DOVOLO-610795 format. One record per residue (C-alpha): x, y, z negated; residue in one letter. Coordinates in steps of 0.2 Angstrom, whole numbers, plus 5000, padded with zeros to 4 digits. Layout:
BEGIN
XYZA ...
END
This chain:
BEGIN
451349064308M 450449194318L 451149134335E 450648954331L 448949004326L 448749114342A 449448974353T 448248844345S 446748964348M 447348994366A 447448814369V 445748784362A 445048924372G 445848864388A 445148684385L 443448744382L 443548854398A 443948704408A 442548604400L 441348754404A 441948744422L 441648554423Y 439948574416A 439548714428A 440248604443W 439148464438R 437548554445R 436648384447D 436248394428T 434848514423P 435748554407T 437348584415G 437248774416W 436648804398S 438048684392L 439248784402A 438648944394A 438848874377V 440648814381L 441048974390G 440449074375S 441648984363V 443048984376A 442949174377W 442849184358W 444449074356G 445449164370L 445049334363A 445449284346Y 447149214352A 447549384359V 446949474343E 448049374333L 449549394344S 449449584346S 450549694336D 449649854337A 448049884326V 447149964341A 447449814352T 446949694338K 445349794335S 444949804354L 445049614356W 444149584339G 442749684347D 442749584363L 442749424354K 440949464349Y 440449444367L 440649254365G 440149254346V 438449344349S 437949234365T 438349064357L 436749054347G 435549094362P 436548984374A 436548834362F 434648854359L 434348854378C 435448704380F 434448604366V 432748654374L 433248594391Q 433948434385Y 432548384374T 431248404388G 430748574383R 431548664398G 429848744403H 430048854387R 431648934394V 430749074403T 431449244408R 430549324394R 431449214381L 433049254389L 432749434388L 432249424370L 433849324366L 434849454375A 434249594363V 435449554348E 437049524358P 436749694367V 436349784350V 438049704343V 439049754358M 438349924358T 438649954340A 440449904342L 440650014357A 440050174348V 441350244336P 440050304324A 439250124322T 440850024325H 441249994307D 439449934303L 440049774311V 441849754306H 443549844305H 445349824301Y 446049904285P 447050064288P 448749994284R 449149814289I 450749714292A 450649654310T 451649494306D 450349444293Q 448649374293L 447449504287V 445649494280V 444549594292V 443249694283E 441449674288T 439949794288G 438149764284P 437749734303L 438949594303F 437949504290W 436349524299V 437149464315H 437849314305L 436149264298V 435349284316Y 436649184325V 436749044312N 434849044311G 434749004330L 436048874328L 435048794313V 433448794323V 434248724338A 435148584328T 433648534318V 432548534335L 433948424342F 434048304328M 432248284325T 431948244343S 433348114343M 432848024327V 431047994334R 431747884348L 432647724348A 433947674335R 435247694349T 434847884349Y 434947894330R 436747834330R 437047964343L 436248094332A 437448054318L 438948064329V 438448234336L 438048294318M 439748244312A 440548334327S 439448484325G 439848504306L 441648544310L 441348724317P 440048754304W 441248714290V 442648814298A 441448964300N 440848944282F 442548944275L 443149094285H 441549204282N 441549144264G 443249204261G 443849034254V 445749034251G 446849054267P 445349024278F 444749204274A 446249264285R 446049144299I 444449084309D 444648904315L 442848904322T 443348914340P 444648774338F 443348664329A 442148704343F 443348624356S 443048454348V 441148474348T 441248534366G 442248384371G 440948274363V 439448364372L 440248354389V 440848174387W 439148124381G 438148224394L 439148184410F 439948014406R 438747934394E 437148034396R 437248084378L 436947894374T 437447734380D 435847664386L 436547534397A 436647394385P 434847444378L 434147444396A 435047284401R 434447194385S 432647254388A 432647204406V 433547034405V 432646984389E 430947014397T 431146964415M 430346814422T 431846754431D 432946634422A 434746704419V 436246604414F 437946684411V 439346554413L 441146564408D 442646534420A 442346344416F 440546334421G 439946334403R 438346434397V 438946584388A 437246664387D 435446634393V 433846734392N 432146674385P 431546624403S 433046514405G 432646424389T 430846404395Q 431346334412V 432446194404L 431346174389S 432746194377A 433346324364T 434746444366R 435846364354G 435746194363S 436246274379L 437646384374V 439346294376G 438646164388R 438946154407R 437446214417L 437746064429A 437445954414D 435846034408V 434946044424L 434045894430P 435145754436H 434145724452E 434345904457V 436245924455G 436946094452F 438146074467A 436646124477V 436846304473A 438646314480S 438146234497S 438146354512E 436446424517P 435846354533G 436246174529T 434946044525S 435945964511E 435445974493G 433746044496G 434246204504I 432946264517P 433646294534E 434346474535G 433746504517G 434346514499I 434746354489P 433246284479E 433146174464V 431646084457H 431346064439V 429945954431D 429146034416G 427546024405P 426546114419T 427246014433G 428646024445R 429246204448R 430446264462S 431746394460F 432846494471D 434646494465V 435646654466L 437446654461R 438646804458Q 440446794453Q 440946894438L 442746974439T 443747074427D 444547244431R 446047154440T 444847054451G 445146894443R 443746764441A 442946784423A 441346684425G 439746674435E 437946744434L 436646624439V 434846674442V 433446554445L 431946634453R 430246544452D 429646524470V 428446384466T 426946464474E 428046514489R 428646334491V 426846274490R 426246394503A 427746354514R 427246164513N 425446204516E 425946304531L 427046164538Q 425646044536H 424446164545V 425746194559L 425946004560A 424145974561E 423946114574Q 425346034584Q 424445874583R 422745944589V 423646044602A 424445894609T 422845794609A 421945934618L 423345964630Q 423245774634A 421445794638S 421745924651M 422645794663V 422545614666P 423745504658G 424145414674R 423745464692L 422645334701P 423145234716E 422545324732V 422745214748P 423745304762G 424345434750C 425845464738E 425445574723L 426545654710A 426145794697S 426845894683A 426045984668Y 427046094657H 426246204643P 426946374639A 428146414625G 428546264614D 426846174618G 426046214600S 424746324608E 423346254619V 423346314636G 422046334649G 422746234664D 422046064670F 422145944684L 421245784689D 421145654703V 419645534703F 418745424715A 417145494724L 416645344733G 417245214745P 418745294755G 418545464747T 419445544732W 419245704723G 420645814716F 420545974706V 421746104698L 421146244687G 421746384676D 420646464663V 421046634657S 421746654639G 422446524627K 421846424612G 420346324607A 419146424617Q 420146414633A 420346234631A 418446214628A 418146304645V 419446194653S 418646034647A 416946094653A 417546144670A 418545984673R 417145864668Y 415745964676T 416745954692I 416845764690R 415045754686A 414445864700L 415645804714A 414845714728D 415645654744P 414145704754R 414345884749H 415746004754P 416846064740P 416146244740S 414446174735R 415146084721T 416046234714L 414446344716R 413546224705A 414946224692V 414946414693N 413146424689T 413446314673R 414946414667L 414146584670V 412746544657G 413846444645A 415446544643T 416146714639D 416346824654P 418146844649E 418446664650Q 418346644669F 419146504678C 420146484694T 420146314703A 420546224719V 419446074722Y 419645954737G 419145794744Q 420445664751V 419945544765E 421345434771P 421245354788H 422345264800A 423145414807D 423445504791G 422345604778V 420945724780R 420945854766L 419445964763T 419646094749F 418946254742C 419846394733L 418946484719A 420246634715G 421646504715H 423346514724P 423446444741L 424146274743P 425746254753V 425746124767V 427346044774V 427345974792R 429045924800G 430046034788G 428946184792M 427946264778T 426346364778S 425046424766E 423246354770E 421546404764G 420346554762V 420346644745P 418746644735G 417946714719T 418446644702V 417146534693L 416146594678G 416146784682L 414846814696L 413146734699D 413546714718S 415346684721P 416146694738E 416846514742L 417446444758H 417946264764D 419546224773T 420046064781T 421846014784V 422345854794E 423945774787L 425045664798A 426045524790P 427545614781G 426545784779D 426245844762L 425245974753V 425746054736C 424346134725A 424846224709F 424246344696T 424846524695D 426046484681G 427246424695L 427146574707V 426946714693E 428446654683S 429546814680R 431346864679R 431247044675G 430047134687P 430246994700A 429146844702M 429446674708F 428046684722E 427546564735S 429046604746E 430246514734R 428946374733V 429046354751E 430946354751T 431046214738V 429746114748L 430646134764A 432346084757R 431745934747H 430145884756G 430745724763D 431245654746E 430145554734H 428645644729T 429045644711Q 430845714715A 430045854725V 428945904710V 430445894698D 431446004710H 430046134709L 429946134690V 431846144688E 431846294701A 430546394691V 431346354674R 433046414681G 432246564688F 431346614672H 432546554660G 432046494642G 430246434638Q 428846464651L 427646614647E 426246524656D 425546354658D 426146264674L 425246124684A 425746054700V 424945914711L 425845844726L 425045734740L 425945654755R 425045564769A 425845384770S 425045324786G 423545224780G 424445094769S 424245074751A 425145194740G 426645164729E 425645094715G 425045184700T 425945344697H 426445414680E 425945594676L 427645684675A 427845814662G 426445764651H 425745884638A 427045854625G 428545904637Q 428846084636A 
END
C-alpha cells in the first residue's frame, strides 16, 4: 500500500514539475513565472512526500517531512501572485509584497530546522511501524501556518472568481470549471488535516493539485484560460459591414450574417439551405465570382477582384466578391466562405474618374489638333511632309506646334515651335505664339522682325517660365528652285541636304518670351531642285537612350540615307529611327517639317499631315 501511494505521489510530483518547466519555458506570457512557482511548489511537495512515505527510517521520514514544507509554505504566496498578475493587478506584485510573503515560509522552515521549535510544527510518534501509514502529530505552529496558507488561497480564489464573474458569460463558465478543479486539493487537504478516516494517515493534496495544475496550464497556454475565439468571431462577424456567407460543399448557404441578409433583402431562414447562385440577382450570375481576375467577362475589372451589382431599396450597390475554400483537417473541400464587400463608392468614384479621363483625352485631342494644320497647303515648286507625335500616350497636351500658310502671291510662311512645359497653360502659349506669328507675318519684313514683334507680346502676356523656341521662315519658289529665309529663336538648327550631303544651317538666337530684346538673325538658303530642308523640334534630337541622345548627327544620317525617297517616306524614316532609338513611348513632343524644292512646278497636290495629334 505504501509503495503504491509513494509511487502515485512521485508520479504526481514529476507531472507537476514538468508542467512547471513548461510554464517557465513559455516566457511570452507574463503569468508564466508565477504559475511555474505554483506548480513547482506543489511538485516539490509531492516528490518530498513520496520520499517520506517510502522511507523506512523515522529520521529520514522526519527529514523529508520537514523539507516538504518548503513547497507547502510557498504555495499560498505563489498562488496569490499568480492571481494578481492574471487578473490585471500585476503592478501590486512588488518587491515589498514578495518580501512580506516570504516571512512566513522563512519562519516555518527556521522552526523546523531548530530542534527546540521543531515539534511546534509537526513530529512523528516515538514508535512507529515503518510499513504502516502513521498519523503525524502536529503542534500549535502548524495550525497557525495552516490558517495562514489557506487564508492566502481563499483570498486569491475569491479575487479570481469575482474578477471572472464580472466579465462575459464565457468567463463565468470558465470560473465554474476552475472552481471544480480547485476544490479537489481543498477537499483532500481538509480530509487529511481534519483526520477524517483513512485520509488522516495520507495527504492526497499534491496528487489532487496535479489535476488543478493541468487545468491551469492548459487553459493559460492553449486556451488562454478561456475559449474567446467563438465569442470574438461571433462579435466580429455579426457586426461587420461586409456580407458573409458560409456555403457547404454543394454551394448551399449554411450560415449568413446580418449584413448578408440586408444585402439580399431576405431573412436568414429564407437563405439557409438555398444555393447562393439562386438567391443572388439573376442578371449578376454567381459564376462571376469564379472567373479569373484580369478578364473582362462577368463584370470583373481588368486586373481586379470580381464584382457583383445588386439592386436594393437605396439603389444599385456594387460588391467585391472574395471567396475562400474551407477544408477539413485532411485537406478535403468542406465548403466555401464568400464575402461581399460594399465598394459602391469606389465604383462610383472609378466611373467618375474614367469619365473625367475620357473628357480630358477628348480635350487633349482637340487641343493637340489645334497645334497643327489638318492638311498641309499646296506650295508650288515644293514638296511638303510633316509629322507630329505627342509625348506619352497623348493624353497630356504638349507645347509643340507647326504651321504652313500663305503670305502673299508667290510667298509662303512656315513655323515650328516648342513651348516649355505641358498641359493647358503650355497649350495656351503655343496657340498664342502660332496665331500671333500668323497675324504679324509680312512678306515685306524679314522673319527676325516678325519674331521680335511676337516676343514683345509674349513677354508681357505669359509667365517667364513659359518661354518658346521657334523657327519661322519664308518660302519663295522660283524657276531655278526655292529661296528660303528663316530665323531661329532658341530652336535647333535645320538640316539641309544637297546632293546627298548634309549640313546644319542657320544662326542660333534667343528664345521668345524671356527677354525684352532677343538676339535674332536671318539666314537665307537657296535650294536647287531635289534639295531638301528638314526643320524639327528638340523632341527629335533630345530623345534619350540612357545617357545618350539622338542628336543631329543621327538626323543627318537618316536624311542622307533616305533623302531621295518621297518626302513623307523620309519623315516616316525619321520617326521610326527616333522611336527605335528611344524605345517605348516618347518622353517629349516631336514635330518635323520637311520641304523639298521641285523645280518651280506645282507640288504633288494637297498633303495630309502625317502623325496627327491622335497618333502617339
